[in-house]
TORPA-4810 file (N, C-alpha, C, O; in nm, 3 decimals):
<nodes>
NODE_1_-3.387_1.193_-1.469_-3.503_1.114_-1.501_-3.558_1.054_-1.372_-3.483_1.003_-1.289_X
NODE_2_-3.688_1.058_-1.358_-3.750_1.008_-1.237_-3.794_0.864_-1.253_-3.796_0.809_-1.363_X
NODE_3_-3.831_0.802_-1.140_-3.885_0.668_-1.143_-4.023_0.672_-1.208_-4.086_0.778_-1.212_X
NODE_4_-4.071_0.554_-1.260_-4.204_0.554_-1.319_-4.308_0.601_-1.219_-4.302_0.567_-1.101_X
NODE_5_-4.403_0.679_-1.267_-4.511_0.725_-1.181_-4.639_0.724_-1.261_-4.643_0.676_-1.374_X
NODE_6_-4.744_0.779_-1.202_-4.874_0.775_-1.268_-4.885_0.877_-1.381_-4.978_0.869_-1.461_X
NODE_7_-4.792_0.971_-1.390_-4.794_1.066_-1.501_-4.745_0.993_-1.626_-4.636_0.937_-1.628_X
NODE_8_-4.829_0.995_-1.728_-4.795_0.923_-1.850_-4.689_0.997_-1.930_-4.690_1.120_-1.935_X
NODE_9_-4.598_0.923_-1.991_-4.496_0.987_-2.072_-4.557_1.054_-2.195_-4.656_1.007_-2.251_X
NODE_10_-4.497_1.163_-2.234_-4.539_1.233_-2.356_-4.499_1.148_-2.476_-4.387_1.097_-2.482_X
NODE_11_-4.592_1.132_-2.570_-4.566_1.052_-2.689_-4.574_1.140_-2.813_-4.673_1.209_-2.836_X
NODE_12_-4.466_1.136_-2.893_-4.466_1.197_-3.025_-4.456_1.082_-3.123_-4.360_1.005_-3.121_X
NODE_13_-4.555_1.070_-3.209_-4.561_0.959_-3.304_-4.578_1.010_-3.445_-4.667_1.090_-3.474_X
NODE_14_-4.491_0.964_-3.533_-4.501_0.994_-3.676_-4.538_0.865_-3.748_-4.477_0.761_-3.724_X
NODE_15_-4.638_0.871_-3.835_-4.680_0.753_-3.911_-4.666_0.783_-4.059_-4.710_0.886_-4.109_X
NODE_16_-4.602_0.690_-4.129_-4.584_0.702_-4.273_-4.640_0.576_-4.340_-4.634_0.466_-4.285_X
NODE_17_-4.693_0.596_-4.458_-4.748_0.484_-4.534_-4.674_0.470_-4.666_-4.692_0.552_-4.757_X
NODE_18_-4.592_0.367_-4.676_-4.531_0.333_-4.804_-4.631_0.257_-4.889_-4.619_0.248_-5.011_X
NODE_19_-4.731_0.201_-4.821_-4.842_0.131_-4.885_-4.967_0.164_-4.802_-4.963_0.167_-4.679_X
NODE_20_-5.077_0.189_-4.871_-5.200_0.229_-4.802_-5.270_0.109_-4.740_-5.270_-0.002_-4.794_X
NODE_21_-5.331_0.133_-4.625_-5.413_0.031_-4.559_-5.517_0.102_-4.473_-5.485_0.155_-4.367_X
NODE_22_-5.640_0.103_-4.521_-5.748_0.176_-4.453_-5.774_0.124_-4.312_-5.822_0.199_-4.227_X
NODE_23_-5.744_-0.003_-4.287_-5.768_-0.059_-4.153_-5.664_-0.017_-4.050_-5.679_-0.046_-3.931_X
NODE_24_-5.559_0.051_-4.095_-5.453_0.095_-4.004_-5.437_0.247_-4.005_-5.330_0.297_-4.040_X
NODE_25_-5.541_0.320_-3.969_-5.528_0.466_-3.964_-5.436_0.509_-3.850_-5.411_0.432_-3.757_X
NODE_26_-5.388_0.629_-3.858_-5.296_0.682_-3.756_-5.353_0.669_-3.615_-5.281_0.631_-3.522_X
NODE_27_-5.482_0.701_-3.597_-5.540_0.697_-3.462_-5.533_0.557_-3.403_-5.510_0.542_-3.283_X
NODE_28_-5.553_0.455_-3.486_-5.549_0.316_-3.435_-5.407_0.277_-3.397_-5.385_0.219_-3.291_X
NODE_29_-5.311_0.308_-3.482_-5.170_0.279_-3.451_-5.128_0.352_-3.325_-5.060_0.296_-3.239_X
NODE_30_-5.169_0.479_-3.313_-5.135_0.557_-3.195_-5.193_0.494_-3.069_-5.126_0.489_-2.966_X
NODE_31_-5.315_0.448_-3.076_-5.379_0.384_-2.960_-5.296_0.264_-2.913_-5.273_0.248_-2.793_X
NODE_32_-5.252_0.181_-3.007_-5.173_0.063_-2.972_-5.037_0.101_-2.916_-4.991_0.044_-2.817_X
NODE_33_-4.973_0.198_-2.979_-4.842_0.244_-2.931_-4.856_0.303_-2.791_-4.776_0.272_-2.703_X
NODE_34_-4.956_0.387_-2.770_-4.977_0.449_-2.639_-4.998_0.344_-2.531_-4.946_0.358_-2.421_X
NODE_35_-5.071_0.239_-2.562_-5.093_0.133_-2.464_-4.961_0.065_-2.428_-4.937_0.036_-2.311_X
NODE_36_-4.877_0.039_-2.527_-4.748_-0.024_-2.501_-4.656_0.069_-2.422_-4.584_0.024_-2.333_X
NODE_37_-4.658_0.197_-2.454_-4.577_0.295_-2.381_-4.620_0.299_-2.235_-4.536_0.300_-2.145_X
NODE_38_-4.751_0.301_-2.211_-4.803_0.302_-2.074_-4.760_0.178_-1.997_-4.718_0.187_-1.882_X
NODE_39_-4.771_0.063_-2.061_-4.734_-0.063_-1.995_-4.585_-0.066_-1.963_-4.545_-0.107_-1.854_X
NODE_40_-4.503_-0.023_-2.057_-4.358_-0.022_-2.035_-4.321_0.077_-1.926_-4.234_0.049_-1.843_X
NODE_41_-4.385_0.192_-1.926_-4.357_0.294_-1.825_-4.393_0.241_-1.686_-4.317_0.258_-1.591_X
NODE_42_-4.510_0.178_-1.675_-4.553_0.122_-1.547_-4.464_0.007_-1.503_-4.439_-0.012_-1.384_X
NODE_43_-4.415_-0.070_-1.600_-4.328_-0.184_-1.571_-4.196_-0.139_-1.511_-4.143_-0.202_-1.419_X
NODE_44_-4.142_-0.028_-1.562_-4.021_0.030_-1.506_-3.889_-0.034_-1.544_-3.785_0.006_-1.492_X
NODE_45_-3.891_-0.134_-1.633_-3.765_-0.198_-1.673_-3.671_-0.096_-1.739_-3.551_-0.096_-1.715_X
NODE_46_-3.729_-0.011_-1.822_-3.654_0.096_-1.887_-3.711_0.229_-1.835_-3.832_0.248_-1.833_X
NODE_47_-3.623_0.318_-1.794_-3.666_0.449_-1.741_-3.670_0.551_-1.854_-3.571_0.572_-1.924_X
NODE_48_-3.788_0.614_-1.872_-3.803_0.718_-1.973_-3.917_0.810_-1.932_-4.008_0.769_-1.859_X
NODE_49_-3.911_0.934_-1.978_-4.016_1.032_-1.951_-4.093_1.074_-2.076_-4.207_1.118_-2.067_X
NODE_50_-4.029_1.059_-2.191_-4.089_1.095_-2.319_-4.054_0.988_-2.422_-3.955_0.917_-2.408_X
NODE_51_-4.139_0.979_-2.525_-4.116_0.880_-2.631_-4.136_0.947_-2.766_-4.235_1.016_-2.789_X
NODE_52_-4.041_0.925_-2.855_-4.051_0.972_-2.993_-4.035_0.850_-3.083_-3.928_0.789_-3.090_X
NODE_53_-4.144_0.816_-3.152_-4.142_0.698_-3.239_-4.192_0.732_-3.378_-4.272_0.823_-3.397_X
NODE_54_-4.143_0.655_-3.473_-4.195_0.660_-3.608_-4.242_0.521_-3.646_-4.177_0.422_-3.613_X
NODE_55_-4.354_0.514_-3.716_-4.403_0.387_-3.771_-4.415_0.406_-3.921_-4.464_0.509_-3.968_X
NODE_56_-4.369_0.307_-3.995_-4.385_0.308_-4.140_-4.446_0.176_-4.182_-4.393_0.069_-4.150_X
NODE_57_-4.558_0.183_-4.253_-4.625_0.065_-4.306_-4.573_0.047_-4.449_-4.585_0.138_-4.531_X
NODE_58_-4.516_-0.070_-4.478_-4.447_-0.089_-4.606_-4.497_-0.212_-4.682_-4.562_-0.300_-4.626_X
NODE_59_-4.463_-0.214_-4.811_-4.487_-0.329_-4.897_-4.373_-0.429_-4.877_-4.273_-0.398_-4.812_X
NODE_60_-4.387_-0.546_-4.933_-4.287_-0.652_-4.916_-4.150_-0.612_-4.970_-4.048_-0.644_-4.910_X
NODE_61_-4.146_-0.541_-5.083_-4.017_-0.504_-5.141_-3.937_-0.413_-5.048_-3.817_-0.433_-5.030_X
NODE_62_-4.004_-0.314_-4.988_-3.934_-0.225_-4.895_-3.897_-0.298_-4.767_-3.788_-0.279_-4.712_X
NODE_63_-3.987_-0.383_-4.718_-3.958_-0.462_-4.599_-3.838_-0.552_-4.619_-3.753_-0.563_-4.531_X
NODE_64_-3.831_-0.615_-4.735_-3.719_-0.702_-4.765_-3.589_-0.623_-4.776_-3.485_-0.666_-4.724_X
NODE_65_-3.593_-0.509_-4.844_-3.473_-0.426_-4.860_-3.421_-0.380_-4.724_-3.300_-0.382_-4.700_X
NODE_66_-3.509_-0.338_-4.636_-3.466_-0.293_-4.502_-3.410_-0.408_-4.420_-3.307_-0.394_-4.353_X
NODE_67_-3.476_-0.522_-4.424_-3.430_-0.638_-4.348_-3.296_-0.687_-4.400_-3.210_-0.730_-4.322_X
NODE_68_-3.277_-0.680_-4.531_-3.149_-0.719_-4.590_-3.039_-0.621_-4.551_-2.929_-0.661_-4.513_X
NODE_69_-3.069_-0.492_-4.561_-2.969_-0.389_-4.530_-2.927_-0.389_-4.384_-2.808_-0.375_-4.353_X
NODE_70_-3.023_-0.403_-4.293_-2.993_-0.384_-4.151_-2.973_-0.513_-4.073_-2.909_-0.512_-3.968_X
NODE_71_-3.028_-0.625_-4.122_-3.016_-0.750_-4.048_-2.949_-0.859_-4.131_-2.929_-0.971_-4.082_X
NODE_72_-2.915_-0.829_-4.257_-2.856_-0.926_-4.347_-2.944_-1.050_-4.363_-2.893_-1.161_-4.379_X
NODE_73_-3.076_-1.030_-4.359_-3.174_-1.137_-4.379_-3.250_-1.101_-4.506_-3.318_-0.999_-4.512_X
NODE_74_-3.240_-1.186_-4.607_-3.295_-1.154_-4.739_-3.441_-1.198_-4.752_-3.475_-1.281_-4.836_X
NODE_75_-3.526_-1.139_-4.668_-3.671_-1.163_-4.677_-3.741_-1.049_-4.602_-3.680_-0.980_-4.520_X
NODE_76_-3.867_-1.032_-4.632_-3.946_-0.932_-4.561_-3.994_-0.995_-4.431_-4.047_-1.107_-4.431_X
NODE_77_-3.976_-0.924_-4.320_-4.021_-0.972_-4.191_-4.145_-0.893_-4.149_-4.173_-0.786_-4.203_X
NODE_78_-4.220_-0.945_-4.053_-4.346_-0.881_-4.015_-4.326_-0.743_-3.951_-4.395_-0.648_-3.987_X
NODE_79_-4.232_-0.733_-3.857_-4.204_-0.605_-3.792_-4.053_-0.593_-3.773_-3.986_-0.688_-3.734_X
NODE_80_-4.002_-0.477_-3.801_-3.860_-0.447_-3.787_-3.850_-0.322_-3.701_-3.910_-0.219_-3.734_X
NODE_81_-3.774_-0.330_-3.594_-3.766_-0.217_-3.501_-3.623_-0.167_-3.491_-3.527_-0.244_-3.485_X
NODE_82_-3.611_-0.035_-3.490_-3.483_0.030_-3.469_-3.492_0.104_-3.337_-3.567_0.201_-3.324_X
NODE_83_-3.416_0.060_-3.239_-3.415_0.122_-3.106_-3.296_0.217_-3.100_-3.183_0.178_-3.129_X
NODE_84_-3.322_0.342_-3.061_-3.215_0.441_-3.052_-3.178_0.474_-2.908_-3.091_0.557_-2.884_X
NODE_85_-3.242_0.408_-2.813_-3.207_0.426_-2.673_-3.277_0.543_-2.607_-3.362_0.610_-2.667_X
NODE_86_-3.238_0.567_-2.484_-3.294_0.677_-2.405_-3.188_0.786_-2.393_-3.076_0.760_-2.347_X
NODE_87_-3.223_0.906_-2.435_-3.131_1.020_-2.430_-3.118_1.070_-2.286_-3.202_1.037_-2.202_X
NODE_88_-3.017_1.149_-2.256_-3.000_1.202_-2.120_-3.122_1.282_-2.069_-3.143_1.292_-1.948_X
NODE_89_-3.201_1.338_-2.160_-3.319_1.413_-2.117_-3.439_1.322_-2.088_-3.548_1.371_-2.056_X
NODE_90_-3.420_1.189_-2.099_-3.527_1.095_-2.069_-3.615_1.058_-2.187_-3.720_0.996_-2.169_X
NODE_91_-3.574_1.096_-2.308_-3.652_1.065_-2.427_-3.606_0.933_-2.488_-3.490_0.920_-2.529_X
NODE_92_-3.698_0.837_-2.495_-3.672_0.711_-2.564_-3.718_0.728_-2.708_-3.823_0.788_-2.734_X
NODE_93_-3.640_0.674_-2.803_-3.680_0.691_-2.942_-3.652_0.567_-3.023_-3.567_0.484_-2.989_X
NODE_94_-3.727_0.555_-3.132_-3.709_0.441_-3.221_-3.800_0.451_-3.341_-3.885_0.539_-3.350_X
NODE_95_-3.779_0.360_-3.434_-3.861_0.349_-3.553_-3.910_0.205_-3.566_-3.838_0.111_-3.534_X
NODE_96_-4.033_0.192_-3.614_-4.096_0.061_-3.631_-4.144_0.050_-3.774_-4.210_0.141_-3.826_X
NODE_97_-4.111_-0.060_-3.838_-4.153_-0.086_-3.976_-4.247_-0.207_-3.973_-4.208_-0.315_-3.930_X
NODE_98_-4.370_-0.187_-4.018_-4.467_-0.296_-4.029_-4.479_-0.333_-4.176_-4.514_-0.249_-4.259_X
NODE_99_-4.451_-0.458_-4.208_-4.462_-0.504_-4.346_-4.603_-0.561_-4.367_-4.633_-0.672_-4.322_X
NODE_100_-4.686_-0.486_-4.434_-4.827_-0.518_-4.447_-4.854_-0.655_-4.509_-4.934_-0.731_-4.454_X
NODE_101_-4.792_-0.691_-4.622_-4.824_-0.822_-4.680_-4.787_-0.939_-4.588_-4.858_-1.039_-4.583_X
NODE_102_-4.677_-0.927_-4.516_-4.637_-1.033_-4.424_-4.735_-1.039_-4.308_-4.776_-1.148_-4.268_X
NODE_103_-4.772_-0.925_-4.254_-4.869_-0.918_-4.145_-5.000_-0.985_-4.187_-5.055_-1.066_-4.112_X
NODE_104_-5.051_-0.953_-4.304_-5.177_-1.010_-4.353_-5.164_-1.161_-4.375_-5.251_-1.237_-4.336_X
NODE_105_-5.054_-1.202_-4.437_-5.032_-1.346_-4.462_-5.025_-1.424_-4.332_-5.088_-1.530_-4.319_X
NODE_106_-4.949_-1.372_-4.234_-4.937_-1.441_-4.106_-5.072_-1.451_-4.035_-5.105_-1.556_-3.979_X
NODE_107_-5.148_-1.345_-4.037_-5.280_-1.346_-3.972_-5.366_-1.456_-4.033_-5.432_-1.532_-3.962_X
NODE_108_-5.366_-1.464_-4.164_-5.444_-1.567_-4.233_-5.394_-1.707_-4.195_-5.472_-1.794_-4.159_X
NODE_109_-5.262_-1.727_-4.204_-5.204_-1.859_-4.174_-5.226_-1.901_-4.029_-5.243_-2.020_-4.001_X
NODE_110_-5.226_-1.804_-3.938_-5.241_-1.834_-3.796_-5.386_-1.823_-3.748_-5.414_-1.834_-3.629_X
NODE_111_-5.478_-1.803_-3.842_-5.621_-1.794_-3.812_-5.650_-1.685_-3.709_-5.726_-1.706_-3.614_X
NODE_112_-5.587_-1.570_-3.729_-5.607_-1.454_-3.642_-5.675_-1.344_-3.721_-5.665_-1.339_-3.844_X
NODE_113_-5.743_-1.257_-3.652_-5.796_-1.138_-3.717_-5.678_-1.048_-3.753_-5.583_-1.035_-3.676_X
NODE_114_-5.686_-0.987_-3.869_-5.577_-0.901_-3.915_-5.547_-0.790_-3.815_-5.431_-0.764_-3.784_X
NODE_115_-5.652_-0.725_-3.763_-5.629_-0.615_-3.670_-5.572_-0.663_-3.536_-5.496_-0.591_-3.472_X
NODE_116_-5.608_-0.783_-3.494_-5.550_-0.838_-3.371_-5.400_-0.860_-3.390_-5.320_-0.827_-3.302_X
NODE_117_-5.364_-0.916_-3.505_-5.222_-0.941_-3.533_-5.146_-0.809_-3.548_-5.033_-0.795_-3.502_X
NODE_118_-5.210_-0.712_-3.614_-5.147_-0.580_-3.630_-5.126_-0.513_-3.495_-5.022_-0.451_-3.471_X
NODE_119_-5.225_-0.524_-3.406_-5.210_-0.468_-3.271_-5.092_-0.532_-3.200_-5.010_-0.463_-3.139_X
NODE_120_-5.084_-0.664_-3.208_-4.974_-0.735_-3.141_-4.839_-0.690_-3.197_-4.748_-0.658_-3.120_X
NODE_121_-4.825_-0.688_-3.329_-4.696_-0.652_-3.387_-4.659_-0.507_-3.358_-4.541_-0.476_-3.337_X
NODE_122_-4.758_-0.418_-3.355_-4.731_-0.278_-3.322_-4.684_-0.265_-3.178_-4.588_-0.193_-3.151_X
NODE_123_-4.751_-0.332_-3.087_-4.710_-0.327_-2.945_-4.575_-0.395_-2.925_-4.492_-0.347_-2.849_X
NODE_124_-4.554_-0.506_-2.993_-4.427_-0.578_-2.986_-4.313_-0.487_-3.034_-4.209_-0.476_-2.968_X
NODE_125_-4.334_-0.423_-3.148_-4.233_-0.332_-3.200_-4.209_-0.214_-3.108_-4.095_-0.169_-3.093_X
NODE_126_-4.315_-0.164_-3.047_-4.301_-0.051_-2.954_-4.217_-0.093_-2.833_-4.129_-0.018_-2.791_X
NODE_127_-4.244_-0.210_-2.778_-4.163_-0.257_-2.664_-4.017_-0.270_-2.704_-3.928_-0.232_-2.628_X
NODE_128_-3.991_-0.323_-2.823_-3.851_-0.329_-2.871_-3.791_-0.190_-2.878_-3.677_-0.169_-2.835_X
NODE_129_-3.865_-0.094_-2.931_-3.814_0.044_-2.943_-3.784_0.105_-2.807_-3.703_0.196_-2.796_X
NODE_130_-3.851_0.053_-2.704_-3.830_0.104_-2.568_-3.726_0.023_-2.492_-3.707_0.044_-2.372_X
NODE_131_-3.659_-0.068_-2.559_-3.548_-0.140_-2.497_-3.576_-0.282_-2.453_-3.488_-0.347_-2.396_X
NODE_132_-3.694_-0.332_-2.478_-3.726_-0.471_-2.443_-3.672_-0.564_-2.550_-3.660_-0.526_-2.666_X
NODE_133_-3.640_-0.688_-2.509_-3.591_-0.786_-2.604_-3.638_-0.924_-2.561_-3.693_-0.941_-2.453_X
NODE_134_-3.615_-1.023_-2.648_-3.657_-1.159_-2.618_-3.551_-1.260_-2.660_-3.582_-1.372_-2.700_X
NODE_135_-3.426_-1.220_-2.649_-3.317_-1.310_-2.684_-3.300_-1.417_-2.576_-3.290_-1.536_-2.607_X
NODE_136_-3.297_-1.375_-2.452_-3.286_-1.469_-2.341_-3.426_-1.512_-2.297_-3.521_-1.435_-2.309_X
NODE_137_-3.438_-1.634_-2.247_-3.568_-1.690_-2.209_-3.641_-1.602_-2.106_-3.761_-1.581_-2.117_X
NODE_138_-3.568_-1.552_-2.008_-3.631_-1.469_-1.904_-3.684_-1.339_-1.963_-3.794_-1.294_-1.928_X
NODE_139_-3.607_-1.277_-2.053_-3.651_-1.155_-2.120_-3.774_-1.183_-2.206_-3.869_-1.104_-2.208_X
NODE_140_-3.772_-1.295_-2.277_-3.884_-1.332_-2.364_-4.011_-1.351_-2.282_-4.118_-1.304_-2.320_X
NODE_141_-4.000_-1.420_-2.170_-4.116_-1.444_-2.085_-4.173_-1.311_-2.034_-4.295_-1.293_-2.031_X
NODE_142_-4.086_-1.220_-1.993_-4.129_-1.090_-1.942_-4.199_-1.009_-2.052_-4.306_-0.952_-2.030_X
NODE_143_-4.137_-1.003_-2.169_-4.193_-0.926_-2.280_-4.327_-0.986_-2.325_-4.423_-0.912_-2.347_X
NODE_144_-4.333_-1.116_-2.339_-4.456_-1.183_-2.380_-4.567_-1.162_-2.277_-4.683_-1.147_-2.314_X
NODE_145_-4.531_-1.161_-2.150_-4.629_-1.138_-2.045_-4.690_-0.997_-2.057_-4.811_-0.981_-2.045_X
NODE_146_-4.606_-0.898_-2.082_-4.656_-0.762_-2.103_-4.748_-0.756_-2.225_-4.855_-0.696_-2.220_X
NODE_147_-4.705_-0.820_-2.333_-4.785_-0.818_-2.455_-4.921_-0.884_-2.435_-5.024_-0.828_-2.472_X
NODE_148_-4.923_-1.001_-2.376_-5.049_-1.073_-2.358_-5.143_-0.996_-2.266_-5.265_-0.996_-2.285_X
NODE_149_-5.087_-0.929_-2.165_-5.168_-0.849_-2.074_-5.229_-0.729_-2.146_-5.348_-0.702_-2.131_X
NODE_150_-5.149_-0.658_-2.224_-5.198_-0.542_-2.299_-5.307_-0.583_-2.398_-5.410_-0.518_-2.409_X
NODE_151_-5.281_-0.692_-2.468_-5.376_-0.739_-2.568_-5.506_-0.786_-2.503_-5.615_-0.763_-2.557_X
NODE_152_-5.495_-0.853_-2.389_-5.615_-0.900_-2.318_-5.704_-0.782_-2.280_-5.826_-0.793_-2.285_X
NODE_153_-5.643_-0.669_-2.242_-5.721_-0.550_-2.209_-5.800_-0.498_-2.329_-5.899_-0.427_-2.313_X
NODE_154_-5.755_-0.533_-2.447_-5.825_-0.493_-2.570_-5.916_-0.604_-2.621_-5.976_-0.592_-2.728_X
NODE_155_-5.927_-0.713_-2.545_-6.011_-0.825_-2.585_-5.949_-0.915_-2.689_-6.019_-0.987_-2.759_X
NODE_156_-5.816_-0.912_-2.699_-5.743_-0.992_-2.798_-5.679_-1.111_-2.725_-5.612_-1.094_-2.623_X
NODE_157_-5.700_-1.229_-2.778_-5.648_-1.350_-2.715_-5.496_-1.356_-2.725_-5.434_-1.288_-2.806_X
NODE_158_-5.438_-1.439_-2.641_-5.293_-1.458_-2.633_-5.237_-1.496_-2.771_-5.271_-1.602_-2.823_X
NODE_159_-5.153_-1.412_-2.830_-5.103_-1.439_-2.964_-5.002_-1.554_-2.968_-4.969_-1.604_-3.076_X
NODE_160_-4.953_-1.596_-2.853_-4.854_-1.702_-2.850_-4.917_-1.840_-2.841_-4.847_-1.942_-2.844_X
NODE_161_-5.050_-1.845_-2.830_-5.122_-1.971_-2.832_-5.190_-1.980_-2.968_-5.289_-1.912_-2.994_X
NODE_162_-5.135_-2.063_-3.055_-5.190_-2.075_-3.189_-5.301_-2.180_-3.189_-5.293_-2.280_-3.119_X
NODE_163_-5.405_-2.155_-3.270_-5.517_-2.250_-3.276_-5.476_-2.382_-3.339_-5.559_-2.473_-3.351_X
</nodes>
């Protein structure tokens, strides 16, 4: 695997809808994922040449069941990411679950546009799938900095500053 360079990593993205949402078509999700992949690749914290991701948009019942099964948390969370690491061939892979009702509720409660919040959660989940985390303060600051920069390029205000 080589160091990050200007050649963009190949992205394979699968999108599934457990619940329909016309505002989240595949092309829009792909755009957000691609932006996060580009930022992570340029950042160089995790070395990868290719990315294979799956996104599933789910209802609260499926989100809750997955969060209970995998995190032992009995509630639906906004985004749940499964990181599978980087294979020896340089392929990073993971799955991202977006819980639509939680995403919509949070956007309303936080006075954010639904699509702005969806973009943030999709990029946040993508960074997690690529090996980023926010458990330690330094990691959180780095990850949040990448997110706010990516979102600003799309004209979306800093999601960590609530009105």
